[in-house]
N, C-alpha and C positions, 0 to 999 in steps of 0.2 A: 504493500500500500504506500501511497505517498507519505511524506513526512508531515503529519497532521498534529495540530492541537485538537482538543475535543470539546469546544463549546457547542451547545445545542444550536442547530441550524435547520432551516427548512429543507426538507428533501423533496425532490420531484415525485409525483405519484407514479405508481406502477405503470409500465408500458408507456413511459413518457416519450414525447417527441424529442428529436435531436436539439431543437432550439431551446427547449426547457432544460435539457442537460447542459447545454452551452451556458445558459444563464446561471445555473447552479454552480458549475465549475468556475465560471468567471468570478462569482461572488467569493468562492473559496480562495481564489488567487488574489483578489483585491483586498480581502480582509486578512490575508496572510495565514489563513487556515492551512492552505498549502504554502509553505514558506518559500521565500525567494531562493532559487537555485535547488530546491528539493526535487527529487525524482517524482514523476507522476505515473502511477500505475493504471493502465487501462482496465485490467482485470479487477483491480482493487476498487476503482470507482464504479465499475459495472456492478459489483457485488453490493457496494454501499447504496447505490441508487435502485438496485433490483431491476436492472435492464440488461440487455445483451451488450457486448462490447461495441457493436456497430454505432449506436448514437454517441458513445463516448469518443470513438475515433473521429467521427464527424465533428463533434464539438471541439476536440483538440486541434483539428486541422484549421478550424476557424480561429481559435485562440492563437495559433501560430501566426496567422496572418495579422492578428492584432498586436503581435509582439509580446504576448504574455507568457507563451511557452515556446521552447525550441525543440526540434527533433534531432536527436543524435543518432548517427548510423549504428545499427545493431544494438542500441541501448534504449531506444524509446524516447519519451518526452521528459523534459525538465522545465520547471518554472524559471523564467528569466530573472536575472538579478535586478535589484532596484537601481534606479539612476544614482550615479555617484554625484558628489557636489559639482564636479566639473561638467558632467553630462547635463545636469539640471540647469546650470548656468548657460551652457551652450544652447540648450533648447530654448530658453527664454531670449537669448540674444538673437536666435534665428527668428523667433516669433516677433521680436521688436523690429526686425528688418521688413517682414512682409505684412503683418496685420495692421499696423497703423497706415501703411500705404494703401492696403485694401479698403480700410474704412474711409480714407480720403476719397479714393476712386468711387466707392459706393455712393458717397454723398454727392459727388459730381455727376453720377449717372442715374441717380434715383428717379424712379417713375412710380406711378400709382401701384403697379403690381408689386414692385419691390418694397414699397412702404407697407402694403397690406401683408406681405410675407413677414416682415419684421414685427409688425403688431401682433400677428397670429402667433409667432414664435414666443414673443414675450408673454402673451396670454396663456401659453401652454406651460410656462415654467412652474415647477413644483418646489416649494420651500422644503429643504431637507428636514426630516423628523429625527435624525440621529446621525451617529458617526459611522455606522456599519454600511456596507455597500448596498444592501437591500433597502436601507432607509434613505440613501441619497442617490440611488441610481436614476431616479426620475430627473433630479436636478442635473446629474452628470450628463444625461442624454440631451437635455436642453442646452447645457453649456457647449457641448460638441456641435449641436445643430446651429446654435447662434453664431458661433465663430465661423463655421463652414459656410453658412448663409452669406455672411459678409464677404468672404473670399469669392463666392459666386457672383455677388452683386458688384464686385470690382470689375467684372468683365474679362478677367484674365484666367484662362483655363490652366496655364502653367502654375500660377499662384495657388489656385484651388487644389490642384493635384499635389503640389509640394506640401501644402498644409495637411491635407488628408493623409498623406503617406507617413507623417510623423506619429500618428496616433497619440498626439501629445497629451490630450486630456486623460486618457487611460493611465498613462505612466505617471502623470502628476498626481492624480487622485490616489493611485496605488501607493505612492510615496507618503502622502499625508492628506487627511481630510478631517475637518471639524465642522459640525453643522452650522456654527455661526458664520463661517466663511460664506455659506450659500446666500444668506440674506444680503450681505455686503456686495457679493458679486452680482446679484440680481439688480441692485440699485445702480451698479456701474454699467451693466448691460443696458439699462433704461437710458442712462445718459448718452451712451454711444448711439443707441437707436434714435434718440431724439435729435441728435446732431445730424445723423445721416438723413433722416426723414425731412428735416428742415433744410437740407441742402447746404450744410455748413461743413465744407471739407476740413478746414483747420480745426474746428471744434471736434469733429469726429476723430481726426488723427490724434489730437491731444487726449481725448477721452480714452481712446484705446491704449495709448502709451501709459496713461495713469493706471488703467486697469491691469495691464501686464506687469507693471512695476510693483503694484500692490500685491499681486498674486505671487510674484517672484520672492518678494521680501517675506511674505507669510510662510512659504514653504522652506526657503533657504534658512531662515533664522530659527524655524522650528526643528527641522530635521538635522541641520548642521549649525548648532548654536555658536560654534567657534567663528562663524561668519559675521557675527554681530560687530 
């Protein structure tokens, strides 16, 4: 079996679909129930969830594309390590290069359809109810969609693809999450969206910079307090 701690956690029902197994294993990875760099046993998870190995394999293939597990030749799957301080810093530097620019371009290009999409996304946001993945996964999904939407509204396919390939939100939330971060982030999302919808490129760019810098400081100073 994978290297697990044993808190009570929701198990998928018998004869579960592959996407439900995917969500269950993802929660175990995000909450460090399967610890970073631990071996992941297909047969062990299949027994735990009372399913055949097939949906577990399908789920792990999806999680590999998310960057949460890696497949080792002849050895199976292993949870990927957490971001190091340097990797976390590099990720935020990358985001500072493309996302403020994307917000500026989105504000320059905004139309009624784009404004409606932003309003609908903000309306869908769910305030986290706790610090575990199942409690904040709705917010995490919104966070990913919101930032991805802005890259799409920038009109640059290359920027959109570059952003989506990083899976940055998964790795940042896996490193650290506290539910009070969610409310603050939602307020920052509102400020970014307001500037974009108002057609204020400079305001949108600055609001995104402020948002990224706040997020970086929260994670870096919590996970790596020596960075203070």
